[in-house]
C-alpha positions as CSV (number, residue, x, y, z in Angstrom):
1,M,18.7,44.3,-49.6
2,D,21.9,42.4,-51.1
3,L,23.4,40.5,-48.9
4,G,27.5,39.0,-49.4
5,P,28.4,35.5,-49.0
6,Q,29.8,35.9,-45.9
7,T,26.3,37.0,-44.4
8,A,24.7,34.4,-45.7
9,S,26.8,31.5,-44.9
10,I,27.0,32.9,-41.1
11,I,23.3,33.0,-41.5
12,Y,23.2,29.5,-42.3
13,I,25.4,28.3,-39.5
14,V,23.3,29.4,-37.2
15,A,20.1,28.6,-38.8
16,L,21.8,24.7,-38.5
17,F,22.7,25.4,-34.8
18,A,19.6,26.6,-33.8
19,I,17.9,23.4,-35.5
20,L,20.2,21.1,-33.5
21,Y,19.8,22.3,-30.7
22,F,15.8,22.2,-30.9
23,L,15.6,18.7,-32.5
24,M,18.4,17.4,-30.5
25,I,20.0,19.3,-27.7
26,R,17.0,20.4,-26.0
27,P,14.6,17.1,-26.1
28,Q,18.3,15.2,-24.7
29,Q,18.1,17.3,-21.7
30,K,15.1,17.1,-20.7
31,R,14.8,12.9,-21.0
32,Q,18.3,13.4,-18.5
33,K,15.9,15.7,-15.9
34,Q,13.5,13.2,-15.7
35,H,15.8,10.4,-15.6
36,A,17.8,11.9,-13.0
37,A,13.8,12.8,-11.6
38,M,12.8,8.9,-11.9
39,I,16.2,8.1,-9.8
40,K,15.4,10.4,-6.6
41,A,11.9,9.1,-6.0
42,L,12.4,5.6,-5.9
43,N,11.1,3.8,-3.2
44,I,11.3,0.7,-1.9
45,G,8.5,-1.9,-3.2
46,D,8.6,0.0,-6.2
47,N,8.7,-2.4,-8.9
48,I,11.3,-1.5,-11.8
49,I,12.7,-2.5,-15.1
50,T,16.3,-2.4,-15.8
51,V,18.1,-1.1,-18.9
52,G,19.0,-4.8,-19.3
53,G,15.7,-6.0,-19.3
54,L,15.7,-7.7,-15.7
55,L,12.3,-7.1,-13.4
56,G,12.0,-6.9,-10.3
57,S,11.6,-5.1,-6.9
58,I,13.4,-2.9,-4.9
59,V,14.4,-4.1,-1.6
60,K,16.9,-1.6,-0.2
61,I,18.4,1.6,-1.9
62,K,22.4,2.8,-1.1
63,D,23.9,5.9,-2.6
64,N,24.9,4.8,-6.4
65,T,22.9,1.2,-6.2
66,V,20.0,-0.6,-5.2
67,V,19.2,-4.1,-4.7
68,I,16.3,-5.6,-6.0
69,R,14.6,-8.9,-6.3
70,V,14.3,-10.8,-8.8
71,A,13.0,-13.6,-7.8
72,D,12.2,-15.5,-4.2
73,K,15.2,-15.3,-2.5
74,V,17.0,-13.9,-5.5
75,H,18.7,-10.3,-4.5
76,I,20.8,-8.4,-7.2
77,E,22.2,-5.2,-6.9
78,V,22.4,-2.6,-9.7
79,L,23.4,1.0,-10.7
80,K,20.6,3.3,-10.3
81,N,21.3,4.5,-13.7
82,A,20.8,1.4,-15.0
83,I,17.1,1.7,-14.0
84,A,15.3,2.2,-17.3
85,Q,11.5,2.7,-15.6
86,V,9.4,2.5,-12.4
87,T,6.6,0.2,-13.0
88,E,3.5,0.1,-10.5
89,K,4.1,0.0,-7.0
90,K,3.0,-3.7,-5.7
91,E,0.4,-3.2,-3.2
92,T,0.4,-6.4,-0.9
93,E,2.3,-9.7,-1.7
């Protein structure tokens, strides 16, 4: 079976797209879904780390933002999308 040059190039392009999808696009979509689930599950009192490296505890949750306590009597408001991860919830203070 002799493949023509056009057929071989089409197969090559399809194979490259499949590799690109499974190595780059699919894992990125999975991370986005995990981040969205994490944002949706935020609760008051959760300890968080922002993308900028700020550590704090959630005091108030708004539509697109959260108010976090970074020190005694120091509250700042950050976007929900700026939250990189949720660490363990504090038991009592």
